[in-house]
N, C-alpha and C positions, 0 to 999 in steps of 0.2 A: 165559530170558526177561529176567532182571535185567540180563544182559550187554548185550542189545540196547537196553534203555532207558537204561543208563548211557552207552553210546556215543552214542546219540541226544542225550542231555542234554549231554554234553561237546561234541558238534558244534554244537548250538544255542548254547550259552554262548560258545563260541569265536567263532562268526560274529557274535553280538551284541556282544561286546566289541571285536572288530576294527572294527566299524562306528562306534565311539564316538570315533575319533580323526580329526582333520583336518590335523594338522601333519606327522606322520611316517608316511606310508602304507607305506613299505617295512618299517619295524619291525613295525607291526601286521600287515601281510600275512605277513611271515616268521613271526611268532608264531602266526598262525592256521594257516598251512600246516604249520608244525612241530608244533603241538599236535595237529592232525588226524592227521598221519602218525605221530607218536609214540603217540597213543592206539590207532591201528589196529595198529601193531606190538606195542605192549604187550599188547593184548587177544589178538592172535594167538599170541604167545609163551607167555603165562601162561594164557590161557583164562578169565580172570576180570576183574571190574570193577576190582579193585585194581591189576592190571597196566596196565589202560588208563589209569587216573588217573595212575599214576607215569610211564608212557610219555608221556602227554599233557603233563604238567608239564615233563619233561625236554625234550621236543620243542619246546614253546612257548618255553622259555628259550633254547634253542639257535637256534631260528628267529628270535627277536627280535634276537639278537646278529648273526646273519648278515644279516638284513634291514637292520639299522642300518648295517653296513659297506657293503652294496651301495648303500643310499641315499646315504651320504656320498660314495661314489665317483662318483655321478652329478652332484654339484655342480660347477659350472663357475666358474672365476675370473672376476670381473667381473659375475656375476649373483647375484641374491638370491632366496631362496625366501620368499614372503610367507605369512602365516597362512592365506590362502585356498587355499594349495597351488600357486599359480601362480608361475612363475619369470620375473623381469624383469631387465633391465639395472639394476645398482645405481646409486643416485644418487651424485653426485660426493662423494668423501670416504669412501666405504665400501670 
């Protein structure tokens, strides 16, 4: 019973934290997906909440790094990403 509640709490916390960012969606999305996947794998392998927490932490860290790399690769020369998340042609001099 505790295992189910722990996984549900980790899932809810991950989703809430991922929704708090506006600037780098790829990093937050990668952390959310990595955390969920890591928690599921950790719980499946160890069969307890501690494994889910450790797997979730490792997965979130790895997912954030991968998401950041993917997000940076989508940037285009001559275009700027603004704080609202939209991409426009950069003003002269940038």
